[in-house]
C-alpha positions in Angstrom: 2.5 -5.6 -0.3 5.8 -7.2 -1.3 7.5 -5.2 1.4 5.6 -6.7 4.3 5.5 -10.2 2.8 2.8 -12.8 2.9 1.2 -13.3 6.3 -2.2 -13.8 7.8 -4.2 -10.8 9.0 -5.1 -11.5 12.6 -6.6 -9.7 15.6 -4.1 -9.2 18.4 -5.1 -9.9 22.0 -3.4 -9.1 25.3 -4.2 -12.6 26.5 -2.3 -14.2 23.6 1.2 -13.7 25.0 3.0 -15.0 28.0 6.5 -13.6 28.6 9.3 -16.2 29.3 12.5 -14.9 30.8 15.5 -15.7 28.6 17.3 -17.4 31.5 14.5 -20.0 31.7 14.8 -21.1 28.1 16.5 -24.4 27.2 20.1 -24.4 26.2 19.3 -25.6 22.7 16.7 -22.8 22.2 19.2 -20.2 23.4 21.7 -21.6 20.9 19.2 -21.4 18.0 18.4 -17.8 19.0 22.1 -16.9 19.0 22.5 -18.5 15.5 19.6 -16.5 14.2 21.0 -13.2 15.4 24.5 -14.1 14.1 23.0 -14.7 10.6 21.2 -11.4 10.7 24.5 -9.7 11.7 26.2 -11.1 8.7 23.6 -9.6 6.4 23.8 -6.3 8.3 27.6 -6.3 7.8 27.1 -6.6 4.0 24.8 -3.5 4.2 27.5 -1.7 6.3 25.0 -1.3 9.2 25.7 -1.8 12.9 25.2 -5.2 14.5 22.3 -6.2 16.7 24.5 -5.8 19.8 25.0 -2.0 19.0 21.3 -1.2 19.6 20.6 0.7 22.8 17.3 -1.3 23.1 19.4 -4.3 24.3 20.6 -2.5 27.4 18.8 -1.8 30.7 19.1 1.6 32.3 22.5 1.9 34.0 23.2 3.3 37.5 23.4 6.9 36.4 20.2 6.7 34.3 18.4 5.0 37.2 19.5 7.9 39.4 18.1 10.5 37.0 14.8 8.6 36.9 14.5 8.3 40.7 16.0 11.6 41.8 15.0 14.1 39.0 11.9 12.6 37.3 9.8 10.6 39.7 9.7 13.2 42.4 8.0 15.5 39.9 5.4 12.9 38.8 2.3 12.8 41.0 2.2 9.5 42.8 5.4 8.7 40.8 6.3 5.3 42.3 2.8 3.9 42.2 2.2 5.3 38.7 5.5 3.7 37.5 4.2 0.3 38.7 1.7 0.4 35.8 4.6 0.1 33.4 6.7 -2.9 32.5 10.5 -2.6 32.5 10.7 -2.2 28.7 8.2 0.7 28.7 10.0 2.5 31.5 13.3 2.2 29.6 11.7 3.1 26.3 10.2 6.4 27.6 13.4 7.3 29.4 15.5 6.7 26.3 13.0 8.7 24.2 12.7 11.6 26.5 16.2 11.8 28.0 18.8 9.8 26.1 17.8 10.4 22.5 16.0 13.7 23.0 17.2 17.1 22.1 17.3 20.3 24.2 18.5 21.3 27.6 18.5 18.8 30.5 15.7 20.8 32.1 13.6 20.6 29.0 14.2 16.8 28.6 13.4 16.1 32.2 10.2 18.1 32.0 9.2 16.2 28.9 10.0 12.9 30.6 7.8 14.0 33.6 4.9 14.9 31.3 5.2 11.6 29.4 5.4 9.3 32.3 2.4 11.1 33.9 0.3 11.1 30.7 1.0 7.5 29.8 0.8 6.2 33.3 -2.5 7.8 34.0 -3.9 6.4 30.7 -2.7 2.9 31.6 -4.2 3.2 35.0 -7.6 4.2 33.7 -7.5 1.8 30.7 -5.9 -1.3 32.1 -8.3 -3.7 30.4 -9.4 -1.5 27.4 -7.8 -3.9 24.9 -9.4 -7.0 26.4 -12.9 -6.3 25.1 -14.3 -5.0 21.8 -14.8 -1.2 21.6 -17.8 0.2 19.9 -17.4 0.4 16.1 -13.7 -0.5 16.4 -14.0 -2.6 13.2 -14.7 0.7 11.2 -11.3 2.1 12.1 -9.5 -1.2 11.7 -11.0 -1.4 8.1 -9.8 2.1 7.3 -6.3 1.4 8.5 -6.0 -2.1 7.0 -3.3 -3.2 9.5 -1.1 -6.2 9.0 1.7 -7.4 11.3 4.3 -10.0 11.1 7.9 -10.6 10.2 10.9 -8.7 11.4 13.8 -6.7 10.0 17.4 -7.8 10.5 17.4 -6.3 14.0 14.4 -8.2 15.1 12.0 -5.2 14.9 8.4 -6.1 14.2 7.2 -4.9 10.8 3.8 -3.3 11.0 2.1 -2.3 7.7 -1.0 -0.2 7.1 -2.7 0.5 3.8 -4.8 3.6 4.5 -8.3 3.7 3.1 -11.2 6.0 3.4 -11.3 7.8 6.8 -14.8 9.3 6.2 -16.7 6.3 7.6 -14.6 6.6 10.7 -15.9 10.2 11.1 -19.4 8.9 10.8 -19.0 6.1 13.3 -17.2 7.8 16.2 -15.8 10.9 17.7 -12.0 11.6 17.6 -11.5 10.8 21.3 -13.1 7.3 20.8 -10.9 6.8 17.7 -7.9 7.5 19.9 -9.0 4.8 22.3 -9.4 2.3 19.4 -6.0 3.3 18.0 -4.3 2.9 21.4 -5.8 -0.6 21.7 -4.1 -1.5 18.4 -0.8 0.1 19.7 -1.0 -2.0 22.9 -1.4 -5.1 20.9 1.7 -4.1 18.9 3.6 -3.7 22.2 2.6 -7.1 23.4 3.6 -8.6 20.1 7.0 -7.0 20.5 7.4 -8.6 23.9 6.6 -12.0 22.3 9.2 -11.4 19.6 11.8 -10.4 22.3 11.2 -13.8 24.0 11.4 -15.7 20.7 14.6 -14.1 19.5 16.4 -13.3 22.7 17.0 -9.6 21.8 15.0 -6.9 23.5 13.1 -4.8 21.0 10.4 -2.2 21.7 10.5 -0.4 18.4 8.9 -1.3 15.1 9.3 -0.7 11.4 6.2 1.1 10.3 5.2 0.9 6.7 2.3 3.2 5.5 1.0 2.6 2.0 -0.9 5.5 0.5 -1.8 3.9 -2.8 -5.5 3.9 -2.0 -6.0 6.9 0.3 -8.0 9.9 -0.8 -5.7 12.8 -0.1 -8.3 15.2 -1.6 -10.8 14.2 1.1 -8.3 14.8 3.8 -7.4 18.2 2.4 -11.0 19.4 1.8 -12.9 17.9 4.8 -12.3 19.4 8.2 -13.8 16.4 10.0 -11.5 14.0 8.2 -8.5 16.2 9.0 -9.4 16.3 12.7 -9.9 12.5 12.7 -6.5 12.0 11.0 -4.8 14.1 13.6 -6.5 12.2 16.4 -5.5 8.8 15.0 -1.9 9.7 14.3 -1.5 11.9 17.4 -2.6 9.1 19.8 0.4 6.9 19.0 2.9 9.7 19.3 1.4 10.9 22.7 0.9 7.5 24.4 3.4 5.2 22.8 6.6 7.4 22.3 9.9 6.0 21.2 8.3 3.0 19.5 9.4 3.8 16.0 12.6 2.4 14.5 11.9 3.4 10.9 8.8 4.7 9.1 8.5 4.3 5.4 5.6 6.2 3.8 5.3 4.5 0.4 3.4 5.1 -2.8 3.2 8.7 -1.7 1.9 11.2 -4.3 3.4 14.6 -4.5 0.4 16.2 -2.8 1.0 14.1 0.3 3.7 16.6 1.4 0.9 19.1 1.9 -1.1 16.6 3.9 2.0 15.7 5.9 2.4 19.3 6.9 -1.0 19.0 8.7 0.0 16.2 10.9 3.7 16.8 11.3 3.3 19.3 14.2 1.9 16.5 16.3 4.9 14.2 15.7 7.9 14.4 18.0 11.0 16.0 16.4 13.1 12.8 17.1 10.4 10.7 15.5 10.2 12.9 12.4 13.9 12.2 11.7 13.0 8.5 11.3 10.4 9.1 8.6 11.1 8.6 4.9 8.5 9.6 2.2 8.9 7.5 -0.9 7.1 6.9 -4.2 6.6 3.5 -5.8 8.5 0.2 -5.5 11.5 1.4 -7.5 12.1 3.9 -4.7 10.9 2.2 -1.6 12.2 -1.4 -2.0 15.9 -0.4 -2.4 15.6 2.1 0.5 14.1 -0.4 2.8 16.6 -3.1 2.0 19.4 -0.7 2.6 18.0 -0.1 6.1 17.8 -3.8 6.9 14.3 -4.6 5.9 14.3 -7.7 3.6 11.8 -8.0 0.7 10.5 -11.1 2.4 10.9 -10.7 6.2 11.2 -13.8 8.2 7.9 -14.5 10.0 8.4 -15.0 13.7 5.9 -15.8 16.4 
């Protein structure tokens, strides 16, 4: 795809990345990182978009946010302190910002959603601490159906993750929806670790990605007519939303036929309302290329890492 740019398809492994604190980097490397961000800011200014510094991802939780986390959320999470130890700082901040800062509704509703999210994700991380380190049964079947490619960033330093959806029917034949969720979450964990690597390389904290879904080859008729395929599609898409919330910066669904809107109605109830606002459904290159460029995604993103 010309959107994602040329790059090698490669498996992602948790053991591939070692985080290096910015303060331990050489002076020359920090200067190179600053120049890279400044150049991106110049392009963002031409697009009349905010600079890298304006993104909330850059900022740690402040004192008042820490107080909400410790006094209003963690006491309601079973084994809250020990469960929170299964998260890195970026994940703690990401979930807080998604469920509290950027969420809608009353304070009571947002706190309850934060409690449920920390509990759900923390318990999964505790039970599956090494899931992504070893192959899962038939995982290659799902990987083939999703056709994932990662690499390159937008002008904010967000990882670009592209998928060209294929036939989901073989996935239904190879595994149950719950197993497909586990395979999907393995892929999402690899994406998270890649984001940490990019954060180290660029010097700007980023835990969100630009997600590009290409529907040029997907059989929407099969999704509409086959109950098993519909259930599997819900499982695959729902897993990311449930266990990796607030990871989406922008989502571009490209080469989308008109009938896709009916299919989207099937999965949209499983997508968080805040996430849905970030999704754009677009047709061919004449529509999606200008839209993506206007949102800070170059035609040929710089490959980093």
